[in-house]
C-alpha positions as CSV (number, residue, x, y, z in Angstrom):
1,M,-24.3,40.0,3.0
2,V,-20.9,39.2,1.9
3,N,-20.1,38.6,-1.4
4,K,-19.3,35.0,-2.0
5,S,-16.5,35.4,-4.1
6,K,-14.9,37.6,-1.3
7,R,-15.5,34.8,1.4
8,V,-13.9,32.4,-1.0
9,S,-10.8,34.3,-2.0
10,A,-10.3,35.1,2.1
11,R,-10.4,31.3,2.8
12,L,-7.9,30.7,0.2
13,R,-5.6,33.8,1.5
14,R,-5.8,31.8,4.7
15,K,-5.1,28.3,3.4
16,A,-2.0,29.4,1.5
17,A,-0.8,31.1,4.5
18,I,-1.1,27.7,6.4
19,R,0.5,25.6,3.9
20,K,3.4,27.8,4.1
21,R,4.0,26.6,7.5
22,I,3.0,23.2,7.2
23,S,3.5,19.8,5.2
24,G,3.0,16.2,5.3
25,T,5.9,14.1,6.0
26,T,6.4,10.4,6.1
27,E,6.6,10.7,10.1
28,R,3.7,13.2,10.3
29,P,1.1,13.3,7.5
30,R,-1.3,16.1,6.8
31,L,-4.7,15.7,7.8
32,C,-6.5,17.8,5.5
33,V,-10.3,18.6,5.8
34,F,-12.7,20.0,3.6
35,R,-16.4,21.0,3.9
36,T,-19.0,22.4,1.5
37,S,-22.7,23.0,2.6
38,E,-23.6,19.1,2.7
39,H,-20.6,17.1,3.0
40,M,-17.5,16.8,4.6
41,Y,-14.1,15.4,3.3
42,A,-11.0,14.5,5.0
43,Q,-7.7,13.2,3.6
44,V,-4.3,11.9,4.9
45,I,-1.6,13.4,2.7
46,V,2.3,12.9,2.4
47,D,3.8,15.8,0.6
48,E,6.8,14.9,-1.4
49,K,9.1,16.4,-4.0
50,Q,7.5,14.1,-6.7
51,G,4.3,15.0,-5.8
52,S,1.6,14.6,-3.2
53,K,0.3,11.0,-2.1
54,T,-3.0,10.3,-0.5
55,L,-2.8,7.6,2.1
56,V,-6.4,7.2,3.8
57,T,-9.5,9.1,3.0
58,A,-12.9,9.5,4.3
59,S,-15.9,11.6,3.7
60,T,-19.6,11.7,4.3
61,R,-20.1,9.9,1.0
62,C,-18.2,6.9,2.0
63,A,-20.7,3.7,2.3
64,E,-20.1,3.2,6.2
65,I,-21.5,6.9,6.9
66,A,-23.8,7.1,4.0
67,A,-26.2,4.8,5.6
68,Q,-25.8,6.1,9.1
69,R,-26.2,9.9,8.0
70,E,-29.8,10.2,7.7
71,G,-31.3,12.2,10.7
72,K,-28.3,13.4,11.8
73,K,-26.7,17.1,12.1
74,K,-23.9,18.3,10.1
75,S,-21.6,18.7,13.0
76,E,-22.3,15.1,14.1
77,R,-22.1,13.6,10.4
78,A,-18.5,15.4,10.5
79,A,-17.5,13.7,14.0
80,M,-18.1,10.6,12.1
81,V,-15.8,11.4,9.4
82,G,-13.1,12.0,12.1
83,K,-14.0,9.0,13.6
84,L,-13.4,6.8,10.4
85,V,-10.5,8.6,9.1
86,A,-8.9,7.5,12.5
87,E,-9.8,4.3,12.4
88,R,-8.5,3.5,8.8
89,C,-5.2,5.5,10.0
90,A,-4.7,3.0,12.8
91,A,-5.1,0.2,10.2
92,A,-2.4,1.7,8.0
93,G,-0.1,2.3,10.9
94,I,-0.6,6.1,11.1
95,K,-0.5,7.3,14.6
96,K,0.6,11.3,14.4
97,V,-0.7,13.9,11.6
98,V,-0.6,17.5,11.3
99,F,-4.1,19.0,11.1
100,D,-4.7,21.4,7.8
101,R,-8.1,23.0,8.1
102,N,-7.5,24.0,4.6
103,G,-8.5,27.8,5.4
104,F,-11.7,27.2,7.3
105,I,-12.2,28.6,10.4
106,Y,-11.5,26.2,13.6
107,H,-14.9,26.0,14.3
108,G,-18.1,23.8,14.3
109,R,-17.8,20.9,11.7
110,I,-13.8,21.2,11.3
111,K,-13.7,21.2,15.4
112,A,-16.0,18.4,15.1
113,V,-13.4,16.2,12.9
114,A,-10.7,17.1,14.8
115,D,-12.1,15.9,18.3
116,A,-13.5,12.8,16.8
117,A,-10.4,12.0,15.5
118,R,-8.3,12.9,18.7
119,E,-10.7,10.6,20.6
120,A,-10.3,7.8,18.1
121,G,-6.7,7.7,18.8
122,L,-4.9,10.3,16.2
123,E,-2.6,12.5,17.5
124,F,-1.9,16.0,16.5
């Protein structure tokens, strides 16, 4: 079994490598995802010199999803988050984003968020 601190430090190393290459601009903000053992979070962020600004958020703890999440698998809940964040982006006038997987491997729930956001009209 892998020590949890080694796993977390490996994710943080991957996160740092990813963040060197990508940043959110006003034309293409950054869609950052984060997962815990139970919940999924997504934010659309613009990185500026003065600091970062969050434009849109969605998570499995939002009222829209919390009412529907009972009896669903984690990947289905993640897809609901992806769809909700894409709908909120469309309402805010955001069409294109840069996907930030936040050091997580692009598999399972992270992939479910990305696929659902793409299907709902968000371009990566």
